[in-house]
C-alpha positions as CSV (number, residue, x, y, z in Angstrom):
1,M,-38.3,-24.2,-61.3
2,A,-34.6,-24.8,-61.6
3,L,-33.1,-28.3,-61.7
4,L,-32.5,-29.9,-58.4
5,G,-28.7,-29.8,-58.2
6,R,-26.1,-30.0,-55.5
7,S,-26.2,-26.3,-55.0
8,A,-30.0,-26.2,-54.8
9,P,-31.3,-24.6,-51.5
10,F,-32.6,-27.3,-49.1
11,R,-36.2,-26.4,-48.8
12,L,-39.4,-28.5,-49.3
13,F,-40.4,-28.8,-52.9
14,H,-44.2,-28.6,-53.3
15,F,-46.9,-27.7,-55.7
16,V,-49.9,-26.7,-53.5
17,G,-52.1,-23.7,-53.2
18,S,-53.0,-21.7,-50.2
19,P,-54.2,-23.8,-47.3
20,M,-58.0,-24.0,-47.0
21,P,-59.6,-22.5,-43.9
22,R,-59.5,-25.3,-41.4
23,S,-61.2,-26.0,-38.1
24,K,-59.0,-25.6,-35.1
25,I,-58.6,-29.2,-34.0
26,F,-54.8,-29.3,-34.6
27,N,-52.8,-26.3,-33.9
28,T,-50.6,-24.8,-36.6
29,L,-47.5,-26.9,-35.8
30,E,-49.6,-30.1,-35.6
31,W,-51.3,-29.3,-38.9
32,E,-48.0,-28.6,-40.7
33,A,-46.5,-31.9,-39.3
34,F,-49.6,-33.8,-40.5
35,E,-49.7,-32.2,-44.0
36,T,-46.0,-32.3,-44.9
37,P,-43.8,-35.3,-45.6
38,P,-41.9,-36.9,-42.6
39,V,-38.4,-35.7,-42.0
40,F,-36.1,-38.7,-42.2
41,S,-32.7,-39.4,-40.6
42,S,-30.1,-41.3,-42.5
43,G,-31.2,-44.4,-40.8
44,D,-34.9,-43.7,-41.7
45,R,-33.9,-43.3,-45.4
46,K,-32.3,-46.7,-45.5
47,R,-35.4,-48.2,-43.9
48,F,-38.2,-46.4,-45.8
49,F,-36.5,-46.1,-49.2
50,F,-35.5,-49.7,-49.4
51,L,-36.5,-51.0,-52.8
52,P,-38.2,-54.5,-52.6
53,L,-38.0,-56.8,-55.5
54,S,-41.8,-56.6,-56.0
55,L,-41.5,-52.9,-56.8
56,E,-38.6,-53.3,-59.3
57,E,-41.0,-54.3,-62.1
58,A,-43.1,-51.2,-61.5
59,L,-40.0,-49.0,-61.4
60,A,-38.7,-50.5,-64.7
61,D,-42.0,-49.5,-66.4
62,L,-41.4,-45.8,-65.6
63,R,-39.8,-43.9,-68.5
64,T,-38.1,-40.9,-66.9
65,S,-35.6,-40.6,-64.1
66,T,-37.9,-38.0,-62.5
67,N,-40.8,-40.4,-62.4
68,K,-38.7,-43.2,-60.9
69,V,-37.3,-41.1,-58.1
70,C,-40.6,-39.4,-57.2
71,F,-42.3,-42.8,-57.2
72,L,-39.9,-44.3,-54.8
73,V,-39.9,-41.2,-52.5
74,A,-43.7,-41.2,-52.4
75,A,-43.7,-44.9,-51.6
76,G,-41.3,-44.3,-48.7
77,Y,-43.4,-41.5,-47.4
78,F,-46.5,-43.7,-47.6
79,K,-44.8,-46.6,-45.8
80,A,-44.0,-44.2,-43.0
81,R,-47.3,-42.4,-42.7
82,Y,-50.0,-44.3,-44.7
83,K,-50.6,-41.0,-46.4
84,F,-49.7,-39.2,-49.6
85,F,-48.2,-35.8,-49.9
86,P,-48.9,-35.0,-53.6
87,R,-45.8,-33.7,-55.3
88,Q,-44.1,-32.6,-52.0
89,F,-40.6,-33.9,-51.5
90,H,-37.7,-33.1,-49.2
91,P,-34.6,-32.4,-51.4
92,N,-32.4,-34.6,-49.3
93,D,-34.7,-37.5,-50.0
94,I,-34.7,-36.8,-53.7
95,V,-30.9,-36.8,-53.7
96,Y,-30.6,-40.0,-51.6
97,V,-33.1,-42.0,-53.8
98,A,-31.6,-40.7,-57.1
99,R,-28.1,-41.9,-56.0
100,Q,-29.5,-45.2,-54.8
101,I,-30.8,-46.1,-58.3
102,G,-27.8,-44.6,-60.1
103,V,-29.4,-41.4,-61.3
104,D,-27.7,-38.0,-61.2
105,P,-29.8,-35.8,-58.9
106,V,-29.2,-32.9,-61.3
107,Q,-31.4,-34.7,-63.8
108,I,-34.5,-34.7,-61.5
109,R,-37.1,-32.0,-62.4
110,I,-39.8,-31.9,-59.8
111,D,-41.8,-29.5,-61.9
112,A,-42.0,-32.2,-64.7
113,Y,-43.7,-34.7,-62.3
114,S,-47.3,-34.4,-63.5
115,K,-50.5,-34.7,-61.5
116,E,-51.4,-37.7,-63.8
117,S,-48.2,-39.5,-63.0
118,C,-48.6,-38.7,-59.3
119,A,-52.1,-40.2,-59.2
120,R,-51.1,-43.3,-61.2
121,H,-48.2,-43.9,-58.9
122,Q,-50.4,-43.5,-55.8
123,R,-52.7,-46.3,-57.2
124,V,-49.6,-48.6,-57.6
125,I,-48.3,-47.8,-54.1
126,L,-51.7,-48.5,-52.5
127,S,-51.9,-51.8,-54.2
128,Y,-48.4,-52.8,-53.2
129,F,-49.1,-52.0,-49.5
130,G,-52.6,-53.6,-49.6
131,F,-54.4,-50.3,-48.8
132,A,-57.6,-49.0,-50.2
133,P,-57.9,-45.4,-51.4
134,F,-59.9,-42.9,-49.3
135,D,-62.8,-42.8,-51.7
136,K,-66.5,-42.3,-51.2
137,A,-67.0,-45.6,-49.5
138,A,-64.2,-45.0,-47.2
139,S,-65.6,-41.5,-46.4
140,V,-68.9,-43.0,-45.5
141,F,-67.2,-45.5,-43.3
142,A,-65.1,-42.8,-41.6
143,A,-68.2,-40.6,-41.0
144,G,-69.9,-43.5,-39.3
145,E,-66.9,-44.3,-37.1
146,I,-66.6,-40.6,-36.2
147,A,-70.3,-40.3,-35.3
148,N,-69.8,-43.2,-32.9
149,L,-66.7,-41.6,-31.4
150,V,-68.4,-38.3,-30.9
151,G,-71.2,-40.0,-29.0
152,V,-68.8,-41.0,-26.3
153,Q,-65.9,-38.5,-26.7
154,F,-66.5,-34.8,-27.3
155,R,-62.9,-33.8,-27.6
156,P,-62.3,-33.2,-31.3
157,K,-58.5,-33.9,-31.2
158,L,-59.0,-37.2,-29.5
159,V,-61.6,-38.1,-32.1
160,L,-59.2,-37.2,-34.8
161,L,-56.4,-39.3,-33.3
162,E,-58.7,-42.3,-32.9
163,I,-60.0,-42.2,-36.4
164,L,-56.5,-42.1,-37.7
165,Q,-55.8,-45.4,-35.9
166,T,-59.0,-46.9,-37.1
167,L,-58.2,-46.1,-40.8
168,T,-54.8,-47.5,-40.4
169,R,-56.1,-50.7,-38.9
170,R,-58.6,-51.1,-41.7
171,K,-55.8,-50.4,-44.2
172,L,-57.5,-47.3,-45.6
173,E,-55.4,-44.4,-47.0
174,I,-55.2,-41.4,-44.6
175,P,-56.8,-38.4,-46.3
176,S,-56.0,-34.8,-45.8
177,Y,-56.5,-33.0,-42.5
178,N,-59.3,-30.8,-44.0
179,I,-61.3,-33.9,-45.0
180,L,-61.1,-35.4,-41.6
181,A,-61.7,-32.2,-39.8
182,G,-64.8,-31.5,-41.9
183,L,-66.2,-34.9,-41.0
184,I,-65.5,-34.4,-37.3
185,I,-67.0,-30.9,-37.2
186,A,-70.1,-32.1,-39.1
187,A,-70.5,-35.0,-36.6
188,L,-70.1,-32.7,-33.6
189,N,-72.7,-30.3,-34.9
190,R,-75.2,-33.1,-35.5
191,H,-74.5,-34.5,-32.0
192,Q,-75.0,-31.0,-30.5
193,R,-78.3,-30.5,-32.3
194,T,-79.4,-34.0,-31.0
195,L,-78.6,-33.1,-27.4
196,S,-80.3,-29.8,-27.7
197,Q,-83.5,-31.5,-29.0
198,I,-83.3,-34.0,-26.2
199,I,-83.1,-31.2,-23.6
200,A,-85.8,-29.2,-25.3
201,T,-88.3,-32.1,-25.5
202,G,-87.3,-34.3,-22.6
203,L,-86.9,-31.9,-19.7
204,S,-89.5,-30.0,-17.8
205,E,-89.2,-26.3,-17.3
206,Q,-88.0,-26.8,-13.8
207,Q,-85.3,-29.2,-14.9
208,R,-84.2,-26.9,-17.7
209,T,-83.9,-24.1,-15.1
210,K,-81.7,-26.2,-12.8
211,L,-79.6,-27.2,-15.8
212,D,-79.1,-23.6,-16.8
213,E,-77.9,-22.9,-13.2
214,L,-75.2,-25.6,-13.7
215,L,-74.1,-24.4,-17.1
216,E,-72.9,-21.0,-18.2
217,K,-72.8,-20.1,-21.9
218,E,-69.5,-18.7,-23.3
219,P,-68.5,-17.9,-26.8
220,G,-66.9,-20.9,-28.5
221,E,-64.8,-21.7,-31.5
222,D,-65.5,-24.1,-34.3
223,T,-64.6,-27.1,-32.2
224,D,-66.0,-25.9,-29.0
225,P,-69.8,-26.1,-28.3
226,G,-69.5,-23.0,-26.2
227,W,-70.7,-24.6,-22.9
228,R,-68.7,-24.6,-19.7
229,A,-69.7,-26.7,-16.8
230,S,-69.5,-25.2,-13.3
231,G,-69.4,-26.7,-9.8
232,S,-69.6,-30.5,-9.6
233,L,-70.0,-30.8,-13.4
234,G,-66.6,-29.3,-14.1
235,F,-65.1,-32.6,-15.3
236,Y,-67.7,-32.7,-18.2
237,A,-66.3,-29.6,-19.8
238,A,-65.7,-30.1,-23.5
239,T,-62.6,-28.5,-24.8
240,A,-60.7,-29.0,-28.0
């Protein structure tokens, strides 16, 4: 990749592969907004890329201009979203931060920012903001919270939005969309199996017949159990 210079095209720099198949909880635009860095105004840059004294020591330990700039941009993105966007940077943000710390933007090589440096910087940023990483323990916690939410709210998007708030309140790093969507779909499937077992074992033949009359089966997607309520049960319809 060429050096980031003043004549570089303004596009999002990133080093990611093809997106994994994802469950349809967010639509395409929502997914892209969730998985790409925030777009800052000039005022936002002043707010989110402000360098506190407590980070100056960490910055001084970084050897290259590229690492310094990428570290500060990643910290600003995390401050805004409580989430990392590994090695994704908006060029305007790179230019702004480079000039803020007295570095010529032409010197910044995004392709020289290694995965190891990125991971190391993420640990420093989490520590600074007092957040815990989304590790195995956090995943177990999130799965439990999602299971509780699914028991009372069958709309996957609302479950996703609620777990994002829960993770933020608990000061846990927001993971990727695919991780959260996978946890939600797994919980929905378990809940659906539980309901099916309750119906199969807890209702008489006559009761099941009456229930069948109230519900009509339609093909569903990943996030839709496939059932549509009719008549007076219409407000129970579960949609994504």
